[in-house]
C-alpha positions in Angstrom: -124.6 -168.5 -23.8 -127.2 -170.3 -20.7 -130.0 -169.6 -18.6 -128.0 -170.1 -14.7 -129.8 -172.2 -12.0 -131.2 -169.1 -9.6 -129.9 -170.0 -5.7 -132.0 -169.5 -3.2 -131.6 -168.5 0.5 -130.4 -170.9 2.8 -128.1 -171.9 0.0 -124.7 -171.2 1.0 -123.0 -169.6 -1.7 -125.5 -166.6 -0.6 -124.1 -166.1 2.9 -120.4 -165.7 2.2 -118.7 -162.7 0.8 -117.4 -163.3 -2.9 -114.2 -163.3 -4.0 -112.7 -159.7 -6.2 -112.3 -160.5 -9.4 -108.7 -160.4 -10.4 -109.0 -160.1 -14.4 -112.3 -158.7 -15.8 -111.1 -159.7 -19.0 -110.8 -163.3 -19.0 -113.2 -165.2 -21.0 -114.5 -167.2 -18.5 -116.0 -163.8 -16.5 -117.1 -163.5 -19.8 -118.7 -166.5 -20.3 -120.3 -166.0 -16.7 -121.6 -162.5 -17.3 -123.6 -163.1 -20.7 -125.0 -166.4 -18.9 -126.4 -163.7 -16.0 -127.6 -161.3 -19.0 -129.6 -164.3 -20.4 -130.8 -165.3 -16.7 -131.6 -161.7 -15.9 -133.6 -161.3 -19.4 -135.6 -165.2 -18.7 -135.9 -163.5 -15.0 -137.7 -160.3 -15.4 -135.7 -158.6 -12.9 -133.6 -155.9 -12.8 -130.4 -156.9 -11.1 -128.6 -159.9 -10.6 -125.2 -161.3 -8.4 -122.9 -163.8 -9.2 -123.1 -165.5 -5.8 -127.0 -165.8 -7.0 -126.1 -167.8 -9.9 -123.3 -169.8 -8.1 -120.4 -168.1 -8.5 -118.5 -166.7 -5.5 -117.2 -163.4 -7.2 -117.7 -160.1 -7.4 -119.5 -159.2 -10.0 -123.5 -157.6 -10.7 -125.5 -156.8 -13.0 -128.3 -154.1 -13.4 -130.4 -151.8 -15.4 -133.6 -149.3 -14.3 -136.4 -149.4 -16.7 -137.6 -145.6 -17.8 -140.5 -146.7 -15.4 -138.1 -146.9 -12.6 -136.3 -143.9 -13.0 -136.5 -140.4 -11.7 -137.1 -138.1 -14.8 -133.4 -136.3 -14.0 -132.0 -139.7 -13.9 -133.7 -141.3 -16.6 -133.1 -145.0 -17.5 -130.0 -147.4 -16.5 -128.9 -149.4 -19.5 -127.7 -152.7 -18.5 -124.7 -152.0 -16.1 -121.8 -154.5 -15.7 -119.9 -153.8 -12.2 -116.8 -155.7 -11.5 -115.1 -155.1 -7.9 -117.5 -152.1 -6.9 -117.5 -150.2 -4.0 -120.2 -147.7 -2.8 -119.9 -144.5 -1.0 -123.2 -143.4 0.6 -123.9 -139.4 -1.0 -125.1 -138.4 2.9 -127.1 -140.3 5.7 -130.8 -139.5 3.9 -132.0 -143.3 4.2 -135.6 -144.4 2.8 -137.7 -147.6 3.0 -139.5 -148.7 0.2 -140.5 -152.5 -0.8 -138.3 -155.5 -2.5 -138.0 -158.2 -3.6 -135.2 -160.8 -4.3 -135.2 -163.6 -7.3 -133.4 -165.6 -4.2 -136.1 -165.4 -2.3 -139.6 -165.9 -4.7 -142.5 -164.4 -3.5 -141.6 -162.4 -1.0 -141.1 -158.9 -0.4 -139.9 -156.7 2.8 -139.8 -152.6 3.3 -135.8 -152.5 3.3 -134.4 -149.4 4.5 -131.5 -147.7 1.9 -129.2 -144.5 1.4 -131.3 -142.3 -1.2 -128.0 -141.1 -2.7 -124.8 -142.7 -3.9 -121.7 -143.1 -5.5 -120.4 -146.7 -7.2 -117.1 -147.4 -9.0 -116.0 -150.3 -10.1 -114.7 -151.5 -13.6 -116.4 -153.4 -16.7 -115.3 -156.2 -19.1 -112.9 -153.7 -20.5 -111.1 -153.4 -17.7 -112.4 -149.9 -17.8 -113.7 -147.9 -15.0 -116.7 -147.5 -14.1 -117.9 -144.0 -12.2 -121.7 -142.8 -11.7 -123.9 -141.4 -9.2 -126.9 -143.1 -8.3 -130.5 -141.5 -6.8 -134.0 -143.6 -5.4 -134.6 -146.9 -7.0 -131.2 -146.8 -8.5 -129.3 -146.7 -6.1 -131.4 -149.2 -4.1 -131.0 -151.8 -6.9 -127.1 -150.9 -6.7 -126.9 -151.2 -3.0 -129.1 -154.6 -2.9 -126.9 -156.3 -5.5 -123.9 -155.1 -3.4 -125.2 -156.1 -0.7 -125.0 -160.2 -2.3 -121.4 -159.6 -2.7 -121.1 -159.7 1.1 -123.4 -162.3 2.2 -126.1 -160.1 3.1 -130.2 -160.7 1.8 -132.4 -158.2 2.3 -134.5 -159.2 5.5 -131.1 -158.8 7.6 -131.6 -155.4 6.4 -135.7 -154.7 8.0 -135.9 -152.4 10.6 -139.4 -154.2 11.3 -139.7 -158.0 10.6 -143.5 -157.6 10.4 -143.0 -156.0 7.0 -141.8 -159.1 6.0 -143.9 -161.3 3.7 -145.3 -162.8 0.7 -146.2 -160.4 -2.3 -149.8 -161.5 -2.9 -150.9 -160.9 0.8 -148.9 -157.8 1.8 -150.5 -156.5 -1.7 -154.0 -157.3 0.2 -152.8 -156.0 3.3 -151.8 -152.5 1.9 -155.0 -151.9 -0.2 -157.4 -152.4 2.5 -155.2 -150.2 4.2 -155.6 -147.7 1.9 -159.2 -148.5 1.5 -159.3 -149.9 -1.6 -160.8 -152.8 -2.7 
């Protein structure tokens, strides 16, 4: 296994549409996913899509720690999703701050569907299907966007709500009357 270099905004691999995986059981796909898992663990992130590690394939991994999950849903273990499909469950959108390993040090206020159903296959070719809400749904949508060449700044409603994490935190604290 290896820690892979993460593509940053501006690299062409992040702007293209990723190709479907023909055989999820292919040892090359297993090796890619193992490296993605190691890379994600090293980065401290919660999700990673194959284009972010310079592989234009429809593969994504993610997890939701208990601290970010809803009480009803609980933590979501590390999930490998190959050739995913998303279906929103309703029209409700919520805005929240997002960051991305491909845009280090930046954050933006991004609208996402509150709940959705996703499906795809795992490394054994077995179907994975789940419903997701709140942060879980946000992570899945964020990673899925990478497969279609979309980085979160393209989703912003208000470009003034995009900037460096430390500056946004300072501004939010000042607006709340915090030191």
